[in-house]
N, C-alpha and C positions, 0 to 999 in steps of 0.2 A: 392512583388508588392505593390505599393501604391494605395490604393483605391481612386478613383476620388471623387470630390464633386458632380458631376452629370454625367449622362450617357445617350446617345442618343440611344434609342431602337425603331426601326421602325418609326423614325421621331418623337417620343415622348420623351421629356426630363424628366428623373426621377432624382430627387434630392436625394443625399446620405447623411445620417446622421450617424456619428460614435458615438455610445453610449459608455460611460466610463465603463459599465459593462452590464451583462445580464439585461433585462428589462421585464416589464409586458405588454402584448399586450391587445387589447380591449376586448378580451375574457377571460382575467385573467390568461393566460398562461405565464410562464417564458420563455423568448426567447433569442436566440443569433442573430436572424435575423427576419425581418418582412417586408412585402410590403403592402402599401396602394395603391390599384389600382386606386381609385378615385382621390386621391391627387398626384398620381405618386411620392410616397416617399418610399425609401428603407432605413430601419434602420439596422445597423449591430453593434453588441456589440464587443468592442475591446477585442480580445483574441489572442492566439498564432497562428502564421502562420505555416503551410498552412491552418489551420482550419478557420481562419478569411476569407481567400480567398475562401474557400469552401462555407462558409456561404454567402458571397457576390455573388458568382456565382449561388448558389441555388436560391437566390432572383431574380437575373437577368433572370434565366431560367423561373421563374414564370412570370416575366414581358414579356418576349418574347412570351410565350404561351398565355398570355392574349391579347397582341397586335395582335397576329395571330388568335385570337378567337378559340384556340384549346380546351378551357375548356367548357364542356357541363354540368358540375355538380361539384362534389367535386374534389379537386386537389389531385393527387396521390403523396403525400409527399415522400413516399419511392422511387418512380421512380425518382422524381426530385432530391432527395438527392444522389442517386446512380449516376445519370448523372453528378451532380456537382463534386463528388469525381473523376469520370473518366476524366472529363475535367481538373481538377487541376493536376492530375497525368500526363496526356498527355502534358499539357503546361510546367510543370516542367521538365519532361524527355526530351523534345525536346528543352529545354533551351529558350523557348519563354517568360518565366517569371522566376524570381528568387524566391526562398523560402523566 
């Protein structure tokens, strides 16, 4: 799957930036993916598929949860990560996307 340059999530347009490698977020953590909710920007480090797709979907899930106002405090990273893995597996197994 080719990751788009932008994505429409609940009528909000999020710009997608593909980084050449892992990067440092604003908190100083090394990341493969990150989302800036205020600027509606998703960053994804270029790495092997389907891992890059999982990272992309992980950030999209965060955006959906934010747009639907599902977050009341800290984000449950483990839950979002498992959901992204499940979505990638489902999409690939059902040939809705290619690896």
